[in-house]
N, C-alpha and C positions, 0 to 999 in steps of 0.2 A: 781866841777864835773858838775854842771848845765851849767856854762859858756863854758866848754870845749864841752858838749853834742850839745849847740845850736851854736857854732863857725861856721863860714861860711866854714872853711877848713873842719871841721868834717861833715858837712851838705852836702858839695860837694863830700867829699870822701865816705860817704854813697849811694849818688846816684850812684857813679861808681859800687860800689857792687850791689846795688839793681837792676839795669837796666840790669846786665848780664841775658842773655836768656830770656829777656823781652822786647827788643825792638820792636818787632813785634806787641804785644799787643797795641790795639787801646789807651787806656787809658794812658799807659806810653809813646807811642808816642806823644799823644797831650801835655802832661806835657813837654816832651823833647824840642817841639817846642818853648816853653817860658821859658826855663830852669832858666835862670839867673834871670828873673823876679818872677818866682814861689818860687825859693829857697830864693830870699832875702826877698819876701813877707813873707816867712814863719818864716824866722830868725827875721824879725821885730816883728810879731807876737809874737814870744816867748820871746824877748828882753821887749816887752811893757805889757806881761801878757794878751794879747787878744787872744791868741790861745785857740781854742776850737775843741776838737776831733769831728770828723763828723760821719755819721753814717756807715751801711753796706749793702753791696749786700750779699744776702745769695744764695747758690745753694749746692747741694748734690754730694758726691762722693762715689764711693765703692773701699774701699783699704784693704781687701775685705769686712769689714763691712761698712754698710751704714752710713756715717757719715755727719753731717750739717755742711758745712764750711761757715763762715762768712766774707767776704774780705772789709777791709777798702779802703779808697780813696788812691790815689797815694801819695799824700800829707801826708797824716797819716802814711801810710806804709814807707815813707822814713823817717820821723821822728822817727819810731819804729827802724830803721836799725840804726839810728845816735844815738839812746839811748842804744842799745846793744852794740855797739862797745865801748863805754865807760864803763858802769856798769857791762859787763860779766866778764871781768878779775878780777874785785873787788870780785863778788860774787862767782866766780868759785872757788876761794881760801878757801872759807868757806864751800863748799860742800864736803861731804865723797868722797875717790876714787871709791866705788862701787856705784855711781850713774851715770848711762850710757845714759839717753835720752838727745838729745839736748846740748851735750857738743863737744868741739873739741876733735878730736882723740878718740871719742868713737863711740857708736851706736850698734845696734842688735847685728852683727857678733863678735865685741869684747865682748859684754855681755856674749854670749854662751860659747864663749872661755872662758870667766874669772869664768864662771860658774862650767866649767870643773876642772880649775885649783883650785879653792877653795874645789871641791869635791875630788880630788885626794889629797890635804892635809890632810883635816879632817877625811878621810876614811884611812889614812895611805897607801896610793897606793892600794885601794880598799882591803885592809884586813881586813876592819870592815864595819859592816851595816852602812849605810849614810841614814838618814831621811831628805826628803825635805818637807816644808810647804809653799805652794803658795798660794798667795792672791791677790785679786786686789780691787780697790775702786769702788763701783757703781756709774756710772755718774759722772766721777771726773770733768771734765771741767766745768760740769752744776752746780757742787757742791760747787765750791771754793767760801767762804764766802769773801766778799769784806772789810768787817771791820777787819777781822782776817788778810787777806793778806796785807792791808794797815797798820795795826799795826806792822807786821812783816818788812815791808819795811822802816817804820819809825825808827825801832830799829836802822839801820844801815846807815840811812840818814840824814845828819844833816844841810840840806840844804832846807828850806821852799819850796823854788821857785821849787824843784825837787819834792818834796813831793807833792805840787799841781799838777805838770804834771803827776805823778803816778797816782794821784787820778782821773785826768780828763780820762786818759786813762781806767782805771780799772771802772770807774763809766759808760764809754760810752757804755758799755753792760751789760745785765742782762735777767737771771741770770748767775753767774759764769763768767768764761773768754772764748771768743771767739776761737775755732778751726779757725786758719788762720792767726792770729796775730803773728808775729815774738815775740813780747813781752809775749805773752801766754806761750812760751815754757821756758823762763826764770821764769816768775811769777810761774809756775807749780812747778819748781825744788826749788826755793825759798820757797814756800809753803809746798812741801813734805820734805825739808830738816829738818824740824822740827820731822818729823817721823823717817828719818835717824838718827838723833841724839839722839833720844828716843830708837831707835834699839841699838846704840852703847853703850849707857851711862847708860841705865836703864834695857833694856833686857839682854844687853851685849852678844850678840850672835855673835859667830866670824864668822861665816858663814851667811853673808846678802849680796844680791844684789837687786838692784831696777832699773827698767826701766820705767820712767813715774808713772804710778799708778799700774803698775805689780811688785811684789816683791816676792822674795824667801827667807826662813831662812833655814839653814842647820845644822843639830846636828846628833850625833849618839844615842841621847836619845829621843825616841817617845814621852815620858811621857813630858819631857822638853818642845816640840814644841806644843803638846796639851795644856800645861798651859798657851803658849804665846798668844793664840788666843783670849781669853777674855781680857787680858791685852792690846793688839793691839786695839780691839773693843773699850775698854772704852777711849783709848787715842785719838783714831782717831774721835770719836764722841763727847768726852768731850773737847777737845782741838783744832780740826780742821773743826768740823761740818761735818766730811765725814763718809760714811757708807762702811764698808768692805761687799763686795758682798757676801749673804749668801750662794749663790749657786755655787760659785768660790772659796771656800776653800778646798784645796786639800792637803793631807797628805799621802805621799806613799814614798816607798824606791827608792832611786836613780837607783838600779838595775832594777825596773820595769820601768823605763822611766819617765822623767818630760817632761810635754809639755810646752814650753816657747819660746816666741818670734817666732814662725812660725816653730820652729824644736821641735822634741821628742829628749831629751838628755839623753844619756846613759852613764856608766862609761868608756866604750871603744870607743863610735861613738855617732854621732848624724844621724837621719833621717829627712825629712821634714815630717810635720804633714800630715796626708792622705788628708784633705781639701785642703791645698795648692799644692800638687802634682796633684790632678785634676784640681785646678784652673790655675795652671801653664801650664799644658799640654794643657788644653782648649784655653788659651790666646798666647801661643807660636807662634810668627811669624818669619820670616828672619830679620825684622826690631828690634825686642825686644830680639832675642836670646841672645845676647851678655851679656844682662842685667840679663837675667835669668839663663844663664850659670854661673855668678857671683855668684848667690844665691846657686846654686848646688855645687859650689865649696867649700863650707864651711860646706858640710854633705856627708854621704855616698849615693851616687846618680849615680853610673855607670849605672844600669840598665835604668834607668829615661833617662840619658842623651843621651843612644843609641836610646830609643823610640823616642825622641824629634827631634834627627837629621833625622831618618828614616821619621818623619811625616813632616819634612820641605824639604825632598829629599836631604839632605847634606850627605856628605861621612863621614862615622865613621871611626875614627883614629885607626890605627892598634893596639895601646896601649890600648884602650878600648875593642877591640875584643879578645885581647890575655887574659885580665883580666877576661873576660867574661867566656872564655875557663878554 
C-alpha cells in the first residue's frame, strides 16, 4: 500500500485532482511551475524516508460557526490526496452504512433523508411515538488523542513505512487533528468508527446515524435512550478520551422536531432551522442563489423561496404562486 501511495503515477493523479478549482491560488500556481521537479523531489523524499510534514498557515472562517482552519503547504496537501486515494476504499468498507460525513455518495442532505427513512420504519409509519436522543462531542477535532488514533491505524496497517508516514502527519499538529487537512476527514471517521461499532454491537440500537461528531439514536422507549447516555459517556471518555457535550444532550419525540444538520426534521417534513433561514436570507445574492436554492430544495421552503426571489428582483415562478394561494 505504501508503494502505491508514493508511486509517481499516484502522485501525478493526485495532483490532477488537487489542482481542480485551485489553479488561480498563488501557492498552487507556484508549485505547478516546477511541477515535475516538485513531484519527483517529494517522491524521492518518501522513498528515502527523509520526508517531513511541514507547518501550517492558520485562519478563521464562519460556516456559520467560527472555525479555526489550518492549511498545510501544497506539497503536503498533495501527499494527503495521494494517501486518501489509496486508503479510503479500504477503510470505507469497515465503516457502518449510517456514517454520513466525508464519504462518497453521502453528505448532509442524504443524512437527513436517511433519518426520515429510519424514523418511518421504527415508528411503523408514524403509528408509534418515536424518541430521538441527539448528542455531539465537545471540541471533537481538538480532542482527538494521537496515541489512540495511531493505535487504531496500526491495527489495520501492516507496513511500518506507512505507519511512520501516518505518525508524521498526525504529530505535525497538536492538539488533536487540524480542520483543513484532507486526511483529518478520514482520520475522524476512523476514530469515530469505534463509537459506531460500540453503538451497533454493545448498545445494539437499531436507529442510529452519525455525521462527523453529531449523532442520533432512535427508539420507541424513552427509558432505554435515557439509559444509553451514561454508557455512551463512559465509552467515549474511557476509550476515546472524548467528552459528550453536556449542554447538547437532547431527548425529545420525533413529532416535536429534531434539529439536525441545519434542518428541523419532523415525521412529515423538514424545515430550515431559524438561524439558517436568517443567515441564508441575509447572505443571498444573484451569484450564490443557485447554491442556496439547492439547500431549500431539501425542505419545506416555498415562502422563503418567494421572499428570496423578491429580494433579488427575480421573477417568481407561477407554480410557487399557485401553491401559495
